[in-house]
C-alpha positions as CSV (number, residue, x, y, z in Angstrom):
1,M,26.1,44.0,3.0
2,K,29.3,45.3,1.5
3,T,32.6,43.5,2.0
4,E,34.8,46.6,1.3
5,V,34.4,50.3,1.9
6,R,36.6,53.3,1.1
7,I,38.6,54.4,4.1
8,D,37.6,58.0,3.8
9,K,33.9,57.2,3.8
10,W,34.3,54.8,6.7
11,L,36.3,57.3,8.8
12,W,33.6,59.9,8.2
13,A,30.7,57.4,8.8
14,V,32.0,56.4,12.2
15,R,32.5,60.0,13.2
16,L,36.3,60.0,13.5
17,F,36.3,63.1,11.2
18,K,33.7,65.8,10.9
19,T,33.6,65.8,7.1
20,R,34.6,63.3,4.4
21,T,36.9,66.0,3.0
22,L,38.9,66.1,6.3
23,A,39.1,62.3,6.3
24,A,40.5,62.4,2.7
25,E,43.0,65.1,3.6
26,A,44.3,63.2,6.6
27,C,44.8,60.2,4.3
28,K,46.7,62.3,1.7
29,K,48.9,63.8,4.4
30,G,49.9,60.3,5.6
31,K,48.1,60.5,8.9
32,V,46.1,57.3,8.3
33,I,48.0,54.0,8.4
34,I,46.9,50.4,7.8
35,Q,49.5,47.5,8.1
36,N,52.3,50.0,8.5
37,I,51.5,51.7,5.1
38,Q,50.2,55.2,4.7
39,V,47.0,54.9,2.7
40,K,45.2,56.9,0.1
41,P,41.5,57.9,0.5
42,S,40.5,55.4,-2.1
43,R,41.9,52.4,-0.2
44,N,39.3,49.8,0.6
45,I,39.1,48.4,4.1
46,K,37.6,45.1,5.3
47,V,36.2,43.9,8.6
48,G,39.1,43.1,11.0
49,D,41.5,45.7,9.7
50,V,43.3,47.9,12.3
51,I,43.5,51.5,11.4
52,Y,46.0,53.9,12.9
53,I,45.4,57.6,13.0
54,K,48.2,60.1,13.9
55,R,47.1,63.1,15.8
56,N,50.3,64.5,17.3
57,P,51.6,63.3,19.6
58,I,49.2,60.4,19.9
59,L,48.7,57.4,17.6
60,F,45.1,56.2,17.9
61,S,44.2,52.6,16.9
62,F,40.8,51.4,15.8
63,K,39.7,47.9,14.8
64,V,37.0,47.7,12.1
65,L,34.0,45.6,13.4
66,A,31.5,46.5,10.6
67,L,31.4,48.5,7.4
68,S,29.2,51.5,6.6
69,E,29.3,54.3,4.0
70,N,26.5,56.3,5.7
71,R,27.1,58.6,8.6
72,M,25.5,57.2,11.7
73,N,24.2,58.2,15.1
74,A,27.0,58.5,17.7
75,K,25.3,55.7,19.8
76,L,25.7,53.2,16.9
77,V,29.4,53.8,16.4
78,A,30.5,51.2,19.0
79,G,29.1,48.5,16.8
80,F,31.2,49.5,13.9
81,M,34.6,50.0,15.5
82,E,36.6,49.2,18.6
83,N,39.2,51.6,20.1
84,V,42.3,49.5,20.6
85,T,44.7,52.4,21.4
86,T,47.5,51.3,23.7
87,P,47.6,52.5,27.3
88,D,50.8,54.4,26.8
89,Q,49.2,56.5,24.1
90,L,46.2,57.2,26.3
91,E,48.6,58.4,29.0
92,L,49.9,61.0,26.6
93,I,46.3,62.4,26.4
94,E,46.1,62.7,30.2
95,L,49.5,64.4,30.3
96,G,48.4,66.9,27.7
97,K,45.3,67.7,29.7
98,L,47.4,68.3,32.8
99,A,49.9,70.5,30.9
100,G,47.1,72.7,29.6
101,Q,46.0,73.6,33.1
102,T,48.4,76.5,33.7
103,G,47.6,80.2,34.3
104,R,44.2,81.4,35.1
105,D,41.5,79.0,36.1
106,R,39.1,78.0,33.4
107,G,36.1,80.3,33.1
108,T,37.6,83.3,35.0
109,G,38.3,85.1,31.7
110,R,40.0,88.4,31.3
111,P,40.8,90.6,34.3
112,T,38.2,93.2,35.3
113,K,38.8,96.9,34.9
114,K,39.7,97.2,38.5
115,E,42.1,94.2,38.4
116,R,43.7,95.7,35.3
117,R,44.4,99.0,37.0
118,E,45.9,97.2,40.0
119,L,48.1,95.2,37.7
120,D,49.2,98.4,35.9
121,D,50.0,100.1,39.2
122,F,51.9,97.1,40.4
123,I,54.0,96.9,37.2
124,E,54.6,100.6,36.8
125,P,53.5,102.6,39.8
126,T,52.3,106.1,39.2
127,F,53.7,108.8,41.4
128,M,52.5,112.3,42.0
129,D,52.8,114.8,39.2
130,E,56.5,115.2,38.4
131,D,56.1,118.9,37.6
132,Y,55.1,119.5,41.2
133,F,58.5,118.5,42.5
134,S,60.6,120.2,39.8
135,N,62.9,123.1,41.0
136,D,62.3,125.7,38.2
137,D,62.3,128.6,40.7
């Protein structure tokens, strides 16, 4: 078993990023941090390292439990990493979910044709033909 693995491969293997390219880009943009240092995609990690990933406004933390270069089934991920994100960061996720629940209820979609006409009439009511009331006699 390997003692070190590239960070971009590991992030992809444990399903934190959909593609290895996205994992590498996150490293290049400074969104992946180990020991308070922004890392390059080629940085090797070891078992026991704590990896921080910035996804605004949240800073996720993961502890490396095992190494792998191959993408794995989602059920196996728990054996390779432990989510050690602080409770205050997890609170930000919940606040973001609550803030997103404004406006229409989810699934109701766009207004129907009838609702749209009612909205238009409410905003700009239509009156009888204005030519009918003109005094052009």
